[in-house]
C-alpha positions in Angstrom: 196.5 184.5 9.2 198.8 187.5 9.6 202.1 187.6 7.8 205.2 187.6 9.9 207.4 190.7 9.4 210.8 189.8 8.3 213.8 191.4 9.9 216.9 192.6 8.0 219.9 190.2 8.7 222.6 192.0 6.7 224.6 193.9 9.5 226.0 196.4 7.0 222.6 197.3 5.7 221.2 197.6 9.3 224.1 199.9 10.2 223.6 202.0 7.0 219.9 202.5 7.8 220.8 203.5 11.4 223.4 206.0 10.1 220.9 207.4 7.6 218.4 208.0 10.3 220.9 209.6 12.6 222.2 211.9 9.9 218.6 212.9 9.0 218.0 213.9 12.6 221.3 215.8 13.0 221.1 217.7 9.7 217.3 217.9 9.3 217.9 216.3 5.9 214.8 214.5 4.6 216.7 212.8 1.9 218.6 210.5 4.4 215.3 209.6 6.1 213.7 208.7 2.8 216.7 206.5 1.8 216.5 204.7 5.2 212.8 204.1 4.6 213.4 202.7 1.1 216.2 200.5 2.3 214.0 199.1 5.1 211.6 197.8 2.5 212.0 194.1 1.4 215.0 193.7 -0.8 212.9 192.6 -3.8 211.5 196.2 -3.7 215.0 197.8 -3.9 215.6 199.8 -7.1 217.4 198.3 -10.1 218.4 201.2 -12.3 219.9 200.9 -15.7 222.5 203.3 -17.0 220.1 204.3 -19.8 217.7 205.7 -17.1 220.5 207.5 -15.4 221.5 209.1 -18.7 218.0 210.3 -19.3 217.3 211.5 -15.7 220.6 213.4 -15.0 222.8 216.0 -16.5 226.5 216.6 -16.3 228.0 216.6 -12.8 224.7 215.7 -11.0 225.0 213.9 -7.7 222.7 210.8 -7.5 221.8 208.1 -5.0 220.2 204.8 -5.9 218.6 202.8 -3.1 219.5 199.6 -4.8 221.6 198.3 -7.6 222.9 200.1 -10.7 222.9 197.8 -13.8 225.0 198.3 -17.0 222.3 198.2 -19.7 222.6 201.3 -21.9 225.2 203.9 -21.8 226.0 207.2 -20.1 227.5 210.1 -21.9 228.2 212.6 -19.1 229.9 212.5 -15.8 227.9 212.0 -12.6 228.7 211.3 -9.0 226.7 208.3 -7.8 226.2 206.2 -4.7 224.3 202.9 -4.6 224.0 199.7 -2.6 225.8 197.9 -5.4 226.9 198.2 -9.0 227.3 195.6 -11.8 230.8 195.4 -13.1 229.6 196.7 -16.5 227.9 199.7 -14.9 231.0 200.5 -12.9 233.2 200.4 -16.0 230.9 202.6 -18.0 230.4 205.2 -15.3 234.2 205.6 -14.8 234.7 205.7 -18.6 232.3 208.7 -18.7 234.6 210.4 -16.1 232.0 209.8 -13.4 232.6 209.1 -9.7 231.4 206.2 -7.7 231.0 207.1 -4.0 230.0 205.3 -0.8 226.9 206.4 1.0 229.0 207.4 4.0 231.4 209.5 2.0 228.4 211.3 0.4 226.8 211.9 3.8 230.2 213.4 5.0 230.6 215.7 2.0 227.0 216.7 1.6 225.4 216.3 5.1 222.3 218.5 4.2 221.6 216.3 1.2 220.7 219.3 -0.9 221.2 218.9 -4.7 221.2 215.1 -4.5 218.7 213.2 -6.7 217.2 209.9 -5.7 216.8 207.7 -8.8 214.7 204.6 -8.5 
């Protein structure tokens, strides 16, 4: 018996995926198309990234997107600009304490429409 494909029901996530696809077409930016593809996957496949991984994978003033949730395990010792679907409260506090910035996806698309120099961490 074939599995039934489940549809996304979160209207904010549906709109975000639509905006990612539109921005990818307008700016020929593959990063937005890739993020849309990852967010279309089942939510149990969305990334959960700890601060310790972000600390190892980034350097000072990097711009990062996480197609999922940022968790507060570990520490971060340099400022980064980051956008994600959600943040744990611990992660939010530690990122801001390291002089980092937490952005929305839409603001990041407005400031960096081509998507160049943005890292996807999953």
